[in-house]
SELO-100289 format. One line per field, with one value per residue (C-alpha): residue number from 1; residue in one letter; x, y, z. Coordinates in Angstrom, 1 decimal. Each point is the difference from the previous one (the first is absolute). Layout:
REM residues N
resi = NUM ...
resn = A ...
xx = X ...
yy = Y ...
zz = Z ...
This chain:
REM residues 368
resi = 1 2 3 4 5 6 7 8 9 10 11 12 13 14 15 16 17 18 19 20 21 22 23 24 25 26 27 28 29 30 31 32 33 34 35 36 37 38 39 40 41 42 43 44 45 46 47 48 49 50 51 52 53 54 55 56 57 58 59 60 61 62 63 64 65 66 67 68 69 70 71 72 73 74 75 76 77 78 79 80 81 82 83 84 85 86 87 88 89 90 91 92 93 94 95 96 97 98 99 100 101 102 103 104 105 106 107 108 109 110 111 112 113 114 115 116 117 118 119 120 121 122 123 124 125 126 127 128 129 130 131 132 133 134 135 136 137 138 139 140 141 142 143 144 145 146 147 148 149 150 151 152 153 154 155 156 157 158 159 160 161 162 163 164 165 166 167 168 169 170 171 172 173 174 175 176 177 178 179 180 181 182 183 184 185 186 187 188 189 190 191 192 193 194 195 196 197 198 199 200 201 202 203 204 205 206 207 208 209 210 211 212 213 214 215 216 217 218 219 220 221 222 223 224 225 226 227 228 229 230 231 232 233 234 235 236 237 238 239 240 241 242 243 244 245 246 247 248 249 250 251 252 253 254 255 256 257 258 259 260 261 262 263 264 265 266 267 268 269 270 271 272 273 274 275 276 277 278 279 280 281 282 283 284 285 286 287 288 289 290 291 292 293 294 295 296 297 298 299 300 301 302 303 304 305 306 307 308 309 310 311 312 313 314 315 316 317 318 319 320 321 322 323 324 325 326 327 328 329 330 331 332 333 334 335 336 337 338 339 340 341 342 343 344 345 346 347 348 349 350 351 352 353 354 355 356 357 358 359 360 361 362 363 364 365 366 367 368
resn = M K T T M K L M A T T C L T L S A S L A V A D G H M A N E M T I V S W G G A Y S S S Q E N A Y H I P Y A E M T G V T I I N D E S S A E A V A K L R A M N E A G N V T W D V V D V V A S D A I R L C D E G L A L E I D F D E Q L A P G D D G S T P T E D F G D L L V S D C F I P Q I V Y S T T F G Y R T D L V G D T A P T D V C A I F D T E T Y P G M R S L E K R P I N N M E W A L L C D G V A K G D V Y D V L E T E E G Q A Q A F A K L D T I K D S V I W W S A G A D T P Q L L A D G E V V M G S T Y N G R L F S L I E E Q D Q P V A M L W D A Q V F D L D G W I I P A G L T P E R E A R A L D Y V R F A T D T Q R L A D Q S K Y I A Y G P A R A S S A P L V G Q H A T L G I D M A P H M P T D P A N A T N T F L Y N Y T W W A D Y R D D L D A K F Q V W L S Q
xx = 18.7 -1.8 -3.2 0.3 0.4 -2.9 -2.2 1.1 -0.8 -3.4 -0.7 0.9 -2.2 -2.9 0.5 0.2 -3.2 -1.8 1.0 -1.3 -3.3 -0.3 0.7 -2.4 2.8 -1.2 -0.1 -3.5 0.5 1.4 0.6 -1.0 1.2 -1.9 -1.0 -3.1 -3.3 -2.2 2.8 0.6 -3.8 -0.2 2.7 -1.7 -3.2 1.5 2.9 0.4 -3.5 -0.5 3.5 -0.4 -3.4 1.5 3.1 -0.7 3.2 0.0 1.0 1.5 -0.3 2.9 -0.3 3.8 0.4 1.2 3.0 0.5 3.5 1.5 -1.7 0.9 3.6 -0.1 -1.7 2.6 2.9 -1.5 -0.7 -3.6 -2.4 -3.5 -2.0 -1.2 -1.4 0.5 -1.9 2.5 0.2 2.1 3.0 0.3 -0.4 2.9 2.2 -0.9 0.7 3.3 1.1 -1.0 -2.8 -2.8 -0.6 0.4 -3.1 -0.3 -3.2 -1.2 0.7 -1.1 -3.0 -3.3 -0.6 -2.5 -3.6 0.3 2.7 2.9 3.2 0.7 2.8 -2.4 -2.8 2.0 2.2 2.1 -1.2 2.5 2.7 2.0 0.8 -1.4 -3.1 -3.5 -2.3 -3.5 -1.2 0.6 -0.8 0.7 1.0 -2.1 -1.8 -3.3 -1.5 -2.8 -2.7 -1.3 3.4 1.3 -2.4 -1.8 2.9 0.9 3.6 0.6 3.7 2.6 1.7 -2.9 1.9 2.5 -2.5 -0.7 -1.4 -2.9 -0.4 1.1 0.2 2.0 1.0 1.1 2.9 1.7 3.1 2.4 1.6 -1.8 -2.7 0.6 3.2 -1.5 -3.1 2.3 2.0 -3.1 -1.5 3.3 0.0 1.9 -1.4 -1.5 2.5 2.9 -0.9 2.3 2.9 -0.3 -0.5 3.2 2.0 0.9 -1.5 -3.2 -0.4 0.6 -2.6 -2.6 0.7 -0.2 -3.5 -1.0 1.3 -2.8 -2.6 2.0 -1.7 -3.5 0.6 -1.0 2.2 -1.5 1.4 -3.0 -2.4 -2.9 1.3 -1.0 -3.6 -0.4 1.5 -2.4 -3.0 0.8 0.5 3.6 1.4 -1.5 1.8 2.4 1.7 -0.8 -0.9 -2.9 -1.7 0.0 -1.7 -2.5 -0.9 -0.3 -2.1 -2.2 -0.3 0.2 -1.8 2.4 0.1 3.2 0.9 2.9 2.6 1.3 2.5 3.6 -1.1 3.1 -0.5 1.7 0.0 -0.7 0.5 1.4 3.4 1.0 2.9 3.1 1.1 -3.3 -0.2 -1.1 -3.4 -0.6 1.3 -2.3 -3.0 1.0 0.3 -3.3 -1.7 1.4 -0.9 -3.6 0.0 1.3 -2.1 -2.4 -3.1 1.5 1.6 -3.3 -1.8 2.1 -1.4 -3.4 1.3 2.5 0.6 3.3 0.6 0.9 3.6 -1.1 -1.3 -2.4 -1.6 -1.0 -3.1 -1.2 0.0 -3.6 -2.0 0.9 -0.9 -2.4 -0.6 -1.0 1.8 2.2 3.6 1.7 -0.6 1.7 3.2 3.1 0.4 -3.4 0.5 -2.0 2.3 3.3 0.1 3.2 1.8 3.5 1.8 1.9 3.6 0.4 3.4 1.3 -1.2 1.4 3.4 -0.5 -2.4 2.4 2.0 -3.1 -1.7 2.9 0.0 -3.8 0.2 2.7 -2.2 -3.0 2.0 1.3
yy = -16.8 2.5 -0.4 -3.8 0.0 2.4 -2.3 -3.0 1.8 1.1 -3.6 -1.4 2.5 -0.8 -3.7 0.1 2.1 -2.3 -3.1 1.7 0.8 -3.5 -1.6 2.3 1.5 3.6 2.3 0.4 3.7 2.9 3.7 2.2 3.6 2.8 3.7 -0.1 1.9 -0.4 -1.8 -2.7 -0.4 -0.6 -2.7 -1.6 -0.4 -1.0 -2.1 -0.8 -1.1 -2.4 -1.4 -0.6 -1.7 -2.2 -1.0 0.5 2.0 2.8 3.4 2.7 3.5 2.5 3.6 0.8 0.2 3.6 -1.3 -3.2 0.6 1.1 -2.8 -2.7 1.1 -0.1 -3.4 -1.4 1.3 -1.5 -3.3 0.1 0.7 0.0 1.1 -2.4 2.1 3.8 2.6 2.6 2.5 -0.9 2.1 -1.6 -3.4 0.8 1.1 -3.1 -2.3 1.7 -0.5 -3.6 0.5 -1.2 -3.3 -0.2 -1.3 -2.3 1.7 -2.5 -3.0 1.5 2.2 -0.9 0.3 2.6 -1.0 0.9 -2.6 2.4 -0.7 2.2 1.8 0.7 1.0 2.4 1.2 3.1 0.1 -2.7 2.5 -2.2 -3.8 0.2 2.1 -1.3 2.9 0.4 3.4 3.2 2.9 3.7 2.5 3.1 2.8 0.3 3.3 1.2 1.4 2.2 1.6 1.0 2.9 0.5 -1.2 -3.6 -1.0 -1.6 -0.6 -1.4 3.4 1.1 -1.7 2.8 2.8 1.0 3.3 -1.4 -3.1 1.0 -2.6 -3.1 -2.6 -3.6 -1.6 -3.4 0.1 -1.1 1.5 -2.2 1.9 3.2 0.7 -0.7 2.2 2.8 0.0 -0.2 3.0 1.9 -0.2 -3.2 -1.9 -3.4 -1.9 1.7 -0.5 -2.9 1.4 3.2 -1.9 -2.0 3.2 1.8 3.2 -1.8 -1.4 3.5 1.4 -2.6 0.7 3.8 -0.5 -2.1 2.7 2.3 -2.2 -1.8 2.0 -1.0 -3.8 -2.8 -3.0 -3.4 -3.5 -2.3 -0.1 0.5 3.4 2.4 -1.5 0.6 3.5 0.8 -1.5 2.1 3.2 0.4 0.4 1.6 -2.4 -2.9 -2.8 -3.6 -3.1 0.2 -3.1 1.7 3.1 -2.3 -1.4 3.4 1.4 -2.9 -2.1 2.6 2.8 2.7 3.5 -0.9 -0.1 -1.6 2.0 -2.4 2.5 -1.3 -3.1 -2.2 -3.6 -2.7 -3.7 -1.9 -3.7 -2.9 -1.1 -3.1 0.6 -2.0 -2.4 -1.6 -3.6 -2.4 -0.3 3.7 0.6 -2.6 1.6 3.4 -1.2 -1.8 3.2 2.3 -2.5 0.2 3.7 1.1 -2.1 1.6 -0.2 1.1 3.2 0.8 -0.6 2.6 2.7 -0.7 1.7 2.7 2.0 -1.5 -1.6 -3.7 -0.7 -3.0 0.8 -3.0 1.6 3.2 -1.3 -1.4 3.3 0.6 1.8 1.0 -2.8 2.1 3.3 -1.7 2.7 -0.8 0.0 0.6 3.8 0.3 -1.7 2.2 -1.5 1.1 2.3 2.8 -0.1 -0.5 3.1 1.3 -2.7 -0.2 -3.3 -0.8 -1.2 -2.9 -1.0 3.5 0.1 -3.4 1.6 3.4 -0.8 -0.4 3.1 2.2 -1.5 1.2 3.5 0.2 -0.7 2.6 2.5 -0.8 0.6 3.4
zz = -0.5 2.2 -2.0 0.1 3.8 0.3 -2.0 2.0 3.3 -1.3 -1.2 3.4 1.8 -2.3 0.4 3.7 0.1 -2.5 2.1 3.1 -1.7 -1.4 3.4 1.8 2.1 0.0 3.0 1.4 1.0 -1.9 0.5 -3.0 0.0 -1.7 0.3 2.2 -0.5 -3.1 -1.9 2.6 0.3 -3.8 0.3 3.0 -2.0 -3.4 1.2 3.7 0.9 -3.0 0.4 3.7 -0.6 -2.7 2.0 3.6 0.4 2.6 -1.5 2.2 -1.4 0.4 -1.3 -0.2 -3.8 0.2 2.0 -1.9 -1.3 3.3 2.0 -2.4 0.0 3.8 0.1 -2.4 2.0 3.1 -1.7 1.0 -2.8 1.4 -3.1 -2.6 -2.8 -0.3 -2.1 -1.4 -2.8 -3.0 0.9 3.4 -1.5 -2.4 3.0 2.0 -2.9 -0.8 3.7 0.0 2.6 -2.3 -1.6 -3.8 -1.7 -3.1 -1.2 -2.5 2.4 3.3 -0.9 -1.5 -3.7 -1.2 -0.4 -3.7 -0.4 0.2 1.9 3.1 -1.9 -2.9 2.4 2.2 -2.9 0.7 3.6 0.9 0.9 2.4 0.3 3.5 -0.5 -0.6 -1.0 1.3 -1.0 -1.9 2.3 0.1 2.5 -0.5 2.0 1.7 1.0 2.2 -2.3 2.7 0.8 -3.5 -0.7 -3.3 -2.1 0.4 -0.7 -3.4 -0.1 2.4 0.5 2.2 2.8 -0.2 -0.4 3.6 -1.0 -2.0 2.3 3.5 2.7 0.9 -2.5 0.6 -1.8 0.4 2.2 -2.7 -3.0 -2.6 -1.9 2.0 -1.8 -3.4 0.6 1.3 -3.2 -2.2 1.8 -0.3 -3.8 -0.8 -2.9 0.9 -2.2 1.6 3.7 0.8 -2.0 2.1 3.3 -0.6 0.5 3.2 -1.5 -0.9 3.5 1.5 -2.4 1.2 3.6 -0.6 -1.5 2.9 2.4 -1.3 1.7 2.7 2.9 -1.4 -0.2 2.2 -0.8 -0.3 0.2 -0.1 -3.0 2.3 1.3 -2.8 -0.3 3.8 -0.2 -2.8 1.8 3.1 -2.0 1.3 -3.6 -3.0 -2.4 0.3 -1.9 0.5 -2.1 -2.3 1.6 3.4 -1.5 -1.8 3.4 1.6 -2.8 -1.1 3.1 2.7 -1.9 1.1 -1.6 -1.8 -3.7 -2.0 -1.9 -2.7 -1.6 0.1 1.9 0.4 -1.3 2.0 0.6 3.2 0.5 2.1 0.9 2.0 2.5 -0.6 2.8 0.9 1.0 -2.8 1.6 0.3 -3.5 -1.4 1.8 -1.3 -3.6 0.3 1.2 -2.6 -2.8 1.2 0.8 -3.4 -2.3 -2.5 2.1 3.3 -1.5 -1.6 3.3 1.8 -2.3 1.6 3.1 -1.1 -3.1 -1.1 -3.4 0.1 -1.2 -2.3 -3.4 0.3 3.1 -1.6 -1.8 3.3 1.8 0.9 2.7 3.5 2.5 2.1 -1.9 -3.3 -2.0 -3.1 1.1 -3.4 0.0 3.4 -1.1 -0.5 -3.4 -1.2 -3.1 1.6 3.1 -1.9 -2.1 1.7 1.9 1.3 -0.3 3.2 -0.8 2.4 -1.3 0.4 3.6 0.8 -0.8 1.7 2.8 2.9 -0.8 -0.5 3.1 2.1 -1.7 0.5 3.7 0.4 -1.8 2.2 3.1 -1.1
């Protein structure tokens, strides 16, 4: 009965959106939320500008994705959802979907088929991790380091972040438990395949915090993806974590004395959700936008501007050269075999279950 009602609700939503599209009743303005910096710039070039030119719609950019869950909860409670399309990581999409704050998508009906004739579910494959989540890219969180500040021996593994004797100076880490807890356990001797089993226990969490304690006084905590690249460019940190695409921009586009440390890079997914509770006109516009922005060509186009792998299989053969530098982009992708010799697979379903609890514990630890 529950499944039937869910299908009926989804059908009704799809029908109302389709009718709105057919009648031309779509909003002429939309707010799209993302992460800012080089990533938002890549979306602007690959998606926003061509969509606005094609439709005449006005796109308002918001850079609040790091706070998406909390803000959407607040908007929903206030009955005033002001965002139309929101870029989130997979674990946040799962939470928003589970809480009824994101629209469920009929992928094969509401998204574009692949240019190779595949259906969206075939083309995205295992990356469709939630009924509400439309993947855009595969990215990784990894480390960059100043080549002129690490001495004669450049770091080769992720545990250099904890080695303040060999690599003295400040580090930058994201102000959240995700990734930091995993790296702490890896560098405290926990086998890669056991990390989440250990982290599930009170003892394992205490072990991770104890390892992080060893560098706590040497850390600048960041919240925005642009923070570590700026800190590295200014020489305020010797090394720091951030998204591989931000480091690509810093190294290749800005020609800074920075190198990438691919060891134990954490693979993750990023994509769109549409908030629940929009008017039919706004929902129709949002659905029309994500259909355009996640087709085969558009996802391949984004890789011209930033080193993230497109989420569609049909987009991969279309990845070419950087739009302005003229360099081949494939070797700069986190999925390139030379870069993926020792990866860590982020468990987004695990974090969807444990995120709120560990967020609270992490904030308490930071304040101590």
